[in-house]
Structure formats: C-alpha cells, structure tokens
mmCIF file of the N, C-alpha and C atoms, coordinates in Angstrom:
data_MODEL
# 
_entry.id   MODEL 
# 
loop_
_atom_site.group_PDB 
_atom_site.id 
_atom_site.type_symbol 
_atom_site.label_atom_id 
_atom_site.label_alt_id 
_atom_site.label_comp_id 
_atom_site.label_asym_id 
_atom_site.label_entity_id 
_atom_site.label_seq_id 
_atom_site.pdbx_PDB_ins_code 
_atom_site.Cartn_x 
_atom_site.Cartn_y 
_atom_site.Cartn_z 
_atom_site.occupancy 
_atom_site.B_iso_or_equiv 
_atom_site.pdbx_formal_charge 
_atom_site.auth_seq_id 
_atom_site.auth_comp_id 
_atom_site.auth_asym_id 
_atom_site.auth_atom_id 
_atom_site.pdbx_PDB_model_num 
ATOM 1   N N  . MET A 1 1  ? 15.760 18.934 -12.040 1.00 0.00 ? 1  MET A N  1 
ATOM 2   C CA . MET A 1 1  ? 14.586 18.569 -11.336 1.00 0.00 ? 1  MET A CA 1 
ATOM 3   C C  . MET A 1 1  ? 14.775 17.216 -10.761 1.00 0.00 ? 1  MET A C  1 
ATOM 4   N N  . VAL A 1 2  ? 14.193 17.012 -9.558  1.00 0.00 ? 2  VAL A N  1 
ATOM 5   C CA . VAL A 1 2  ? 14.274 15.722 -8.870  1.00 0.00 ? 2  VAL A CA 1 
ATOM 6   C C  . VAL A 1 2  ? 12.936 14.937 -9.197  1.00 0.00 ? 2  VAL A C  1 
ATOM 7   N N  . VAL A 1 3  ? 13.089 13.688 -9.621  1.00 0.00 ? 3  VAL A N  1 
ATOM 8   C CA . VAL A 1 3  ? 11.934 12.924 -9.932  1.00 0.00 ? 3  VAL A CA 1 
ATOM 9   C C  . VAL A 1 3  ? 12.130 11.542 -9.166  1.00 0.00 ? 3  VAL A C  1 
ATOM 10  N N  . GLU A 1 4  ? 11.017 10.945 -9.014  1.00 0.00 ? 4  GLU A N  1 
ATOM 11  C CA . GLU A 1 4  ? 10.977 9.613  -8.433  1.00 0.00 ? 4  GLU A CA 1 
ATOM 12  C C  . GLU A 1 4  ? 10.678 8.549  -9.435  1.00 0.00 ? 4  GLU A C  1 
ATOM 13  N N  . ILE A 1 5  ? 11.533 7.607  -9.547  1.00 0.00 ? 5  ILE A N  1 
ATOM 14  C CA . ILE A 1 5  ? 11.413 6.493  -10.513 1.00 0.00 ? 5  ILE A CA 1 
ATOM 15  C C  . ILE A 1 5  ? 11.687 5.203  -9.894  1.00 0.00 ? 5  ILE A C  1 
ATOM 16  N N  . ASN A 1 6  ? 10.439 4.326  -9.853  1.00 0.00 ? 6  ASN A N  1 
ATOM 17  C CA . ASN A 1 6  ? 10.483 3.126  -9.288  1.00 0.00 ? 6  ASN A CA 1 
ATOM 18  C C  . ASN A 1 6  ? 10.885 3.229  -7.735  1.00 0.00 ? 6  ASN A C  1 
ATOM 19  N N  . GLY A 1 7  ? 10.557 4.294  -7.040  1.00 0.00 ? 7  GLY A N  1 
ATOM 20  C CA . GLY A 1 7  ? 10.715 4.411  -5.618  1.00 0.00 ? 7  GLY A CA 1 
ATOM 21  C C  . GLY A 1 7  ? 12.107 5.035  -5.407  1.00 0.00 ? 7  GLY A C  1 
ATOM 22  N N  . LYS A 1 8  ? 12.846 5.470  -6.342  1.00 0.00 ? 8  LYS A N  1 
ATOM 23  C CA . LYS A 1 8  ? 14.189 5.959  -6.095  1.00 0.00 ? 8  LYS A CA 1 
ATOM 24  C C  . LYS A 1 8  ? 14.189 7.432  -6.799  1.00 0.00 ? 8  LYS A C  1 
ATOM 25  N N  . THR A 1 9  ? 14.833 8.284  -6.059  1.00 0.00 ? 9  THR A N  1 
ATOM 26  C CA . THR A 1 9  ? 14.840 9.716  -6.569  1.00 0.00 ? 9  THR A CA 1 
ATOM 27  C C  . THR A 1 9  ? 16.124 9.898  -7.574  1.00 0.00 ? 9  THR A C  1 
ATOM 28  N N  . ARG A 1 10 ? 16.032 10.620 -8.618  1.00 0.00 ? 10 ARG A N  1 
ATOM 29  C CA . ARG A 1 10 ? 16.965 10.928 -9.486  1.00 0.00 ? 10 ARG A CA 1 
ATOM 30  C C  . ARG A 1 10 ? 16.863 12.331 -9.901  1.00 0.00 ? 10 ARG A C  1 
ATOM 31  N N  . GLU A 1 11 ? 17.943 12.780 -10.197 1.00 0.00 ? 11 GLU A N  1 
ATOM 32  C CA . GLU A 1 11 ? 18.005 14.303 -10.702 1.00 0.00 ? 11 GLU A CA 1 
ATOM 33  C C  . GLU A 1 11 ? 18.179 14.297 -12.211 1.00 0.00 ? 11 GLU A C  1 
ATOM 34  N N  . LEU A 1 12 ? 17.164 15.079 -12.934 1.00 0.00 ? 12 LEU A N  1 
ATOM 35  C CA . LEU A 1 12 ? 17.407 15.098 -14.330 1.00 0.00 ? 12 LEU A CA 1 
ATOM 36  C C  . LEU A 1 12 ? 17.325 16.657 -14.788 1.00 0.00 ? 12 LEU A C  1 
ATOM 37  N N  . SER A 1 13 ? 17.920 16.916 -15.894 1.00 0.00 ? 13 SER A N  1 
ATOM 38  C CA . SER A 1 13 ? 17.890 18.296 -16.365 1.00 0.00 ? 13 SER A CA 1 
ATOM 39  C C  . SER A 1 13 ? 16.394 18.751 -16.670 1.00 0.00 ? 13 SER A C  1 
ATOM 40  N N  . LYS A 1 14 ? 16.178 20.051 -16.264 1.00 0.00 ? 14 LYS A N  1 
ATOM 41  C CA . LYS A 1 14 ? 14.812 20.594 -16.419 1.00 0.00 ? 14 LYS A CA 1 
ATOM 42  C C  . LYS A 1 14 ? 14.587 20.786 -17.979 1.00 0.00 ? 14 LYS A C  1 
ATOM 43  N N  . SER A 1 15 ? 15.585 20.784 -18.734 1.00 0.00 ? 15 SER A N  1 
ATOM 44  C CA . SER A 1 15 ? 15.425 20.981 -20.156 1.00 0.00 ? 15 SER A CA 1 
ATOM 45  C C  . SER A 1 15 ? 14.753 19.802 -20.833 1.00 0.00 ? 15 SER A C  1 
ATOM 46  N N  . LEU A 1 16 ? 14.772 18.591 -20.087 1.00 0.00 ? 16 LEU A N  1 
ATOM 47  C CA . LEU A 1 16 ? 14.262 17.349 -20.645 1.00 0.00 ? 16 LEU A CA 1 
ATOM 48  C C  . LEU A 1 16 ? 12.718 17.392 -20.556 1.00 0.00 ? 16 LEU A C  1 
ATOM 49  N N  . PHE A 1 17 ? 12.093 18.284 -19.623 1.00 0.00 ? 17 PHE A N  1 
ATOM 50  C CA . PHE A 1 17 ? 10.643 18.317 -19.351 1.00 0.00 ? 17 PHE A CA 1 
ATOM 51  C C  . PHE A 1 17 ? 9.934  19.370 -20.220 1.00 0.00 ? 17 PHE A C  1 
ATOM 52  N N  . PRO A 1 18 ? 8.642  19.029 -20.407 1.00 0.00 ? 18 PRO A N  1 
ATOM 53  C CA . PRO A 1 18 ? 7.856  20.047 -21.187 1.00 0.00 ? 18 PRO A CA 1 
ATOM 54  C C  . PRO A 1 18 ? 7.812  21.308 -20.420 1.00 0.00 ? 18 PRO A C  1 
ATOM 55  N N  . PRO A 1 19 ? 7.577  22.533 -21.136 1.00 0.00 ? 19 PRO A N  1 
ATOM 56  C CA . PRO A 1 19 ? 7.633  23.774 -20.290 1.00 0.00 ? 19 PRO A CA 1 
ATOM 57  C C  . PRO A 1 19 ? 6.451  23.937 -19.415 1.00 0.00 ? 19 PRO A C  1 
ATOM 58  N N  . GLU A 1 20 ? 5.382  23.087 -19.415 1.00 0.00 ? 20 GLU A N  1 
ATOM 59  C CA . GLU A 1 20 ? 4.174  23.284 -18.466 1.00 0.00 ? 20 GLU A CA 1 
ATOM 60  C C  . GLU A 1 20 ? 4.520  22.498 -17.201 1.00 0.00 ? 20 GLU A C  1 
ATOM 61  N N  . ILE A 1 21 ? 5.579  21.797 -17.052 1.00 0.00 ? 21 ILE A N  1 
ATOM 62  C CA . ILE A 1 21 ? 5.804  20.870 -15.880 1.00 0.00 ? 21 ILE A CA 1 
ATOM 63  C C  . ILE A 1 21 ? 5.703  21.758 -14.657 1.00 0.00 ? 21 ILE A C  1 
ATOM 64  N N  . GLU A 1 22 ? 5.071  21.070 -13.652 1.00 0.00 ? 22 GLU A N  1 
ATOM 65  C CA . GLU A 1 22 ? 4.917  21.745 -12.254 1.00 0.00 ? 22 GLU A CA 1 
ATOM 66  C C  . GLU A 1 22 ? 5.225  20.742 -11.247 1.00 0.00 ? 22 GLU A C  1 
ATOM 67  N N  . ILE A 1 23 ? 5.720  21.234 -10.057 1.00 0.00 ? 23 ILE A N  1 
ATOM 68  C CA . ILE A 1 23 ? 5.826  20.355 -8.995  1.00 0.00 ? 23 ILE A CA 1 
ATOM 69  C C  . ILE A 1 23 ? 4.704  19.488 -8.632  1.00 0.00 ? 23 ILE A C  1 
ATOM 70  N N  . GLY A 1 24 ? 4.850  18.228 -8.460  1.00 0.00 ? 24 GLY A N  1 
ATOM 71  C CA . GLY A 1 24 ? 3.782  17.438 -8.186  1.00 0.00 ? 24 GLY A CA 1 
ATOM 72  C C  . GLY A 1 24 ? 3.138  16.648 -9.359  1.00 0.00 ? 24 GLY A C  1 
ATOM 73  N N  . ASN A 1 25 ? 3.532  17.031 -10.592 1.00 0.00 ? 25 ASN A N  1 
ATOM 74  C CA . ASN A 1 25 ? 3.076  16.458 -11.788 1.00 0.00 ? 25 ASN A CA 1 
ATOM 75  C C  . ASN A 1 25 ? 3.374  14.938 -11.914 1.00 0.00 ? 25 ASN A C  1 
ATOM 76  N N  . VAL A 1 26 ? 2.436  14.120 -12.444 1.00 0.00 ? 26 VAL A N  1 
ATOM 77  C CA . VAL A 1 26 ? 2.797  12.699 -12.749 1.00 0.00 ? 26 VAL A CA 1 
ATOM 78  C C  . VAL A 1 26 ? 3.198  12.729 -14.252 1.00 0.00 ? 26 VAL A C  1 
ATOM 79  N N  . VAL A 1 27 ? 4.269  12.145 -14.462 1.00 0.00 ? 27 VAL A N  1 
ATOM 80  C CA . VAL A 1 27 ? 4.816  12.061 -15.759 1.00 0.00 ? 27 VAL A CA 1 
ATOM 81  C C  . VAL A 1 27 ? 5.169  10.680 -16.295 1.00 0.00 ? 27 VAL A C  1 
ATOM 82  N N  . GLU A 1 28 ? 5.152  10.485 -17.631 1.00 0.00 ? 28 GLU A N  1 
ATOM 83  C CA . GLU A 1 28 ? 5.667  9.123  -18.147 1.00 0.00 ? 28 GLU A CA 1 
ATOM 84  C C  . GLU A 1 28 ? 6.696  9.393  -19.064 1.00 0.00 ? 28 GLU A C  1 
ATOM 85  N N  . ILE A 1 29 ? 7.690  8.628  -18.946 1.00 0.00 ? 29 ILE A N  1 
ATOM 86  C CA . ILE A 1 29 ? 8.798  8.785  -19.883 1.00 0.00 ? 29 ILE A CA 1 
ATOM 87  C C  . ILE A 1 29 ? 8.709  7.757  -21.016 1.00 0.00 ? 29 ILE A C  1 
ATOM 88  N N  . VAL A 1 30 ? 8.648  8.180  -22.262 1.00 0.00 ? 30 VAL A N  1 
ATOM 89  C CA . VAL A 1 30 ? 8.426  7.283  -23.327 1.00 0.00 ? 30 VAL A CA 1 
ATOM 90  C C  . VAL A 1 30 ? 9.573  7.632  -24.299 1.00 0.00 ? 30 VAL A C  1 
ATOM 91  N N  . GLY A 1 31 ? 10.475 6.559  -24.390 1.00 0.00 ? 31 GLY A N  1 
ATOM 92  C CA . GLY A 1 31 ? 11.589 6.836  -25.223 1.00 0.00 ? 31 GLY A CA 1 
ATOM 93  C C  . GLY A 1 31 ? 12.443 7.916  -24.585 1.00 0.00 ? 31 GLY A C  1 
ATOM 94  N N  . ASN A 1 32 ? 12.623 9.081  -25.534 1.00 0.00 ? 32 ASN A N  1 
ATOM 95  C CA . ASN A 1 32 ? 13.412 10.192 -24.949 1.00 0.00 ? 32 ASN A CA 1 
ATOM 96  C C  . ASN A 1 32 ? 12.467 11.386 -24.680 1.00 0.00 ? 32 ASN A C  1 
ATOM 97  N N  . LYS A 1 33 ? 11.138 11.114 -24.506 1.00 0.00 ? 33 LYS A N  1 
ATOM 98  C CA . LYS A 1 33 ? 10.221 12.226 -24.205 1.00 0.00 ? 33 LYS A CA 1 
ATOM 99  C C  . LYS A 1 33 ? 9.526  12.018 -22.891 1.00 0.00 ? 33 LYS A C  1 
ATOM 100 N N  . ILE A 1 34 ? 9.362  13.162 -22.270 1.00 0.00 ? 34 ILE A N  1 
ATOM 101 C CA . ILE A 1 34 ? 8.616  13.127 -20.963 1.00 0.00 ? 34 ILE A CA 1 
ATOM 102 C C  . ILE A 1 34 ? 7.337  13.805 -21.121 1.00 0.00 ? 34 ILE A C  1 
ATOM 103 N N  . ILE A 1 35 ? 6.174  13.094 -20.814 1.00 0.00 ? 35 ILE A N  1 
ATOM 104 C CA . ILE A 1 35 ? 4.800  13.481 -21.005 1.00 0.00 ? 35 ILE A CA 1 
ATOM 105 C C  . ILE A 1 35 ? 4.164  13.704 -19.608 1.00 0.00 ? 35 ILE A C  1 
ATOM 106 N N  . VAL A 1 36 ? 3.459  14.801 -19.446 1.00 0.00 ? 36 VAL A N  1 
ATOM 107 C CA . VAL A 1 36 ? 2.677  15.154 -18.270 1.00 0.00 ? 36 VAL A CA 1 
ATOM 108 C C  . VAL A 1 36 ? 1.434  14.397 -18.384 1.00 0.00 ? 36 VAL A C  1 
ATOM 109 N N  . LEU A 1 37 ? 1.093  13.567 -17.403 1.00 0.00 ? 37 LEU A N  1 
ATOM 110 C CA . LEU A 1 37 ? -0.169 12.742 -17.280 1.00 0.00 ? 37 LEU A CA 1 
ATOM 111 C C  . LEU A 1 37 ? -1.178 13.648 -16.442 1.00 0.00 ? 37 LEU A C  1 
ATOM 112 N N  . LYS A 1 38 ? -1.875 14.429 -17.190 1.00 0.00 ? 38 LYS A N  1 
ATOM 113 C CA . LYS A 1 38 ? -2.846 15.412 -16.425 1.00 0.00 ? 38 LYS A CA 1 
ATOM 114 C C  . LYS A 1 38 ? -3.937 14.705 -15.673 1.00 0.00 ? 38 LYS A C  1 
ATOM 115 N N  . GLU A 1 39 ? -4.459 13.690 -16.133 1.00 0.00 ? 39 GLU A N  1 
ATOM 116 C CA . GLU A 1 39 ? -5.537 12.991 -15.329 1.00 0.00 ? 39 GLU A CA 1 
ATOM 117 C C  . GLU A 1 39 ? -4.891 12.371 -14.132 1.00 0.00 ? 39 GLU A C  1 
ATOM 118 N N  . GLU A 1 40 ? -3.757 11.683 -14.228 1.00 0.00 ? 40 GLU A N  1 
ATOM 119 C CA . GLU A 1 40 ? -3.104 11.041 -13.153 1.00 0.00 ? 40 GLU A CA 1 
ATOM 120 C C  . GLU A 1 40 ? -2.677 12.032 -12.181 1.00 0.00 ? 40 GLU A C  1 
ATOM 121 N N  . THR A 1 41 ? -2.150 13.215 -12.542 1.00 0.00 ? 41 THR A N  1 
ATOM 122 C CA . THR A 1 41 ? -1.845 14.285 -11.589 1.00 0.00 ? 41 THR A CA 1 
ATOM 123 C C  . THR A 1 41 ? -3.080 14.823 -10.754 1.00 0.00 ? 41 THR A C  1 
ATOM 124 N N  . GLU A 1 42 ? -4.160 14.905 -11.499 1.00 0.00 ? 42 GLU A N  1 
ATOM 125 C CA . GLU A 1 42 ? -5.390 15.291 -10.643 1.00 0.00 ? 42 GLU A CA 1 
ATOM 126 C C  . GLU A 1 42 ? -5.847 14.362 -9.707  1.00 0.00 ? 42 GLU A C  1 
ATOM 127 N N  . LYS A 1 43 ? -5.612 13.020 -9.883  1.00 0.00 ? 43 LYS A N  1 
ATOM 128 C CA . LYS A 1 43 ? -6.055 12.000 -9.058  1.00 0.00 ? 43 LYS A CA 1 
ATOM 129 C C  . LYS A 1 43 ? -5.144 12.022 -7.709  1.00 0.00 ? 43 LYS A C  1 
ATOM 130 N N  . THR A 1 44 ? -3.984 12.487 -7.875  1.00 0.00 ? 44 THR A N  1 
ATOM 131 C CA . THR A 1 44 ? -2.997 12.526 -6.716  1.00 0.00 ? 44 THR A CA 1 
ATOM 132 C C  . THR A 1 44 ? -3.043 13.771 -5.991  1.00 0.00 ? 44 THR A C  1 
ATOM 133 N N  . SER A 1 45 ? -3.746 14.758 -6.409  1.00 0.00 ? 45 SER A N  1 
ATOM 134 C CA . SER A 1 45 ? -3.722 16.148 -5.806  1.00 0.00 ? 45 SER A CA 1 
ATOM 135 C C  . SER A 1 45 ? -4.797 16.104 -4.606  1.00 0.00 ? 45 SER A C  1 
# 
C-alpha cells in the first residue's frame, strides 16, 4: 500500500494494516500498530 507520511509517499506492506483499511482512510501509526481514524477519514471525504 502507498501511504503519505509528512508529505512524502512510502510503500508499506498491506499486512501491516487492519483488514478494514480502504483507499482514502486517514490512519495513525502508534508504535508498530496502524489505526484507522474513522472520524478524520469522514472529514476528508
């Protein structure tokens, strides 16, 4: 999956993401976990 971090794109393995991840989701990386921020995602849609 391609993600944008601090304005730069990076490719990360899809296995790092929760199964419910969708294109356009806003996520937060906390330690070694990736969390979907549903409220932030709704604001950007």
